[in-house]
C-alpha positions in Angstrom: -7.8 16.8 -11.5 -4.9 14.1 -10.8 -2.3 17.0 -9.5 -5.4 18.6 -7.4 -5.6 15.4 -5.4 -1.9 14.7 -5.2 -1.6 18.3 -3.7 -4.4 18.0 -1.5 -3.1 14.6 -0.5 0.8 16.2 0.1 -0.6 19.2 1.9 -2.9 16.7 4.1 0.1 14.6 5.6 1.9 17.9 6.1 -0.8 19.4 8.0 -1.5 15.9 9.6 1.8 16.0 11.0 2.9 12.7 9.4 5.0 11.8 6.3 3.9 8.5 4.8 7.3 7.9 3.3 8.4 8.3 7.2 6.2 5.9 8.4 7.0 3.6 5.3 10.8 3.3 6.3 9.7 3.1 9.7 7.4 0.2 9.6 7.0 -1.0 6.4 10.4 -1.4 4.7 11.5 -4.2 6.8 9.4 -6.4 5.3 8.2 -4.7 2.1 10.7 -3.4 -0.5 10.2 -0.2 -2.0 10.4 -0.8 -5.7 11.5 -3.7 -7.6 10.7 -5.1 -11.5 8.8 -7.8 -11.6 11.6 -10.0 -13.3 13.7 -9.0 -10.4 10.9 -10.1 -7.9 10.3 -14.0 -9.5 14.3 -14.3 -9.3 14.1 -13.5 -5.6 10.7 -14.4 -4.8 11.7 -17.4 -2.0 13.8 -14.9 0.0 11.9 -12.2 0.3 10.0 -11.5 3.6 6.8 -10.1 1.7 6.3 -8.6 -1.4 7.4 -5.7 -2.9 5.6 -2.3 -2.0 5.1 -1.6 -5.6 3.0 -4.8 -6.0 0.9 -4.8 -3.0 -0.2 -1.3 -4.4 -1.0 -2.7 -7.9 -2.5 -5.4 -6.4 -4.8 -3.7 -4.1 -5.8 -1.2 -7.1 -6.4 -3.7 -9.2 -8.6 -5.7 -6.7 -10.7 -2.4 -5.4 -13.4 -2.2 -7.9 -15.5 0.9 -8.3 -18.4 1.4 -10.2 -18.0 3.8 -12.9 -14.1 4.3 -12.4 -14.4 7.4 -10.1 -11.0 7.6 -9.0 -11.9 9.5 -5.5 -14.2 6.7 -4.8 -11.3 4.2 -5.6 -8.5 6.3 -3.6 -11.0 6.5 -1.0 -12.0 2.5 -0.7 -8.0 2.2 -0.8 -7.2 4.5 2.0 -9.8 2.4 4.2 -8.7 -1.0 3.1 -4.8 -0.3 3.7 -6.0 1.8 7.6 -7.7 -0.8 8.6 -5.4 -4.0 7.1 -2.2 -2.8 9.0 -3.7 -3.1 12.3 -6.3 -6.0 11.6 -4.6 -7.7 8.7 -6.8 -11.3 8.0 -7.0 -14.2 5.2 -10.6 -13.4 5.5 -9.6 -9.8 4.5 -6.9 -10.0 2.1 -6.4 -9.2 -1.3 -3.2 -10.8 -1.7 -2.3 -13.1 -4.7 -3.0 -16.6 -3.4 0.6 -17.6 -3.9 1.6 -14.7 -2.1 -0.2 -15.8 0.7 1.1 -19.0 0.4 4.9 -17.9 0.3 4.3 -15.0 2.8 1.4 -16.2 5.1 -0.8 -12.9 6.4 1.3 -10.2 7.4 1.9 -9.4 11.3 -0.5 -6.5 12.7 1.2 -3.5 13.1 -0.7 -1.8 16.5 0.8 1.3 17.7 0.1 3.6 14.6 -1.6 6.7 14.8 -4.6 7.6 12.5 -2.4 10.0 11.0 0.1 7.8 10.4 -1.9 5.0 9.0 -3.4 8.0 6.8 -0.2 9.0 5.3 1.4 5.6 4.7 -1.7 4.9 3.0 -1.8 8.1 0.9 2.1 7.6 0.2 1.1 3.9 -0.8 -1.6 4.9 -3.4 0.5 7.9 -4.9 3.6 6.8 -4.7 3.2 3.7 -7.5 0.8 5.9 -9.8 2.1 5.9 -13.7 5.0 3.4 -12.2 6.0 0.4 -14.3 6.3 -3.1 -12.4 6.8 -4.9 -15.4 
């Protein structure tokens, strides 16, 4: 099932004309390091501009709760959250850890991304960190 979803995600990104990793590199990477171990993050926490993207993905996945653990519903809610939060970040809407908010504040809005780019980067964030160990 997961392989089918991954294939659909990749094909969808290709058809939409937006590559999630390219959107990440262009619009997110200047603040969010792609991957970093938790021990390294703790050492560098006060020098980072924003939480590493792996931490963002893991936090969102743990905070978005779906009854019956329906993976398709979880992915859908994750996608909706990311697409909205990119353009409309808010402390009231944030799922960030309170310490992250205290340290980094609320991210700045990234206006100007197309729906396809937001969709592509949201898929990329969800899929990139599947089965990746943050510890």
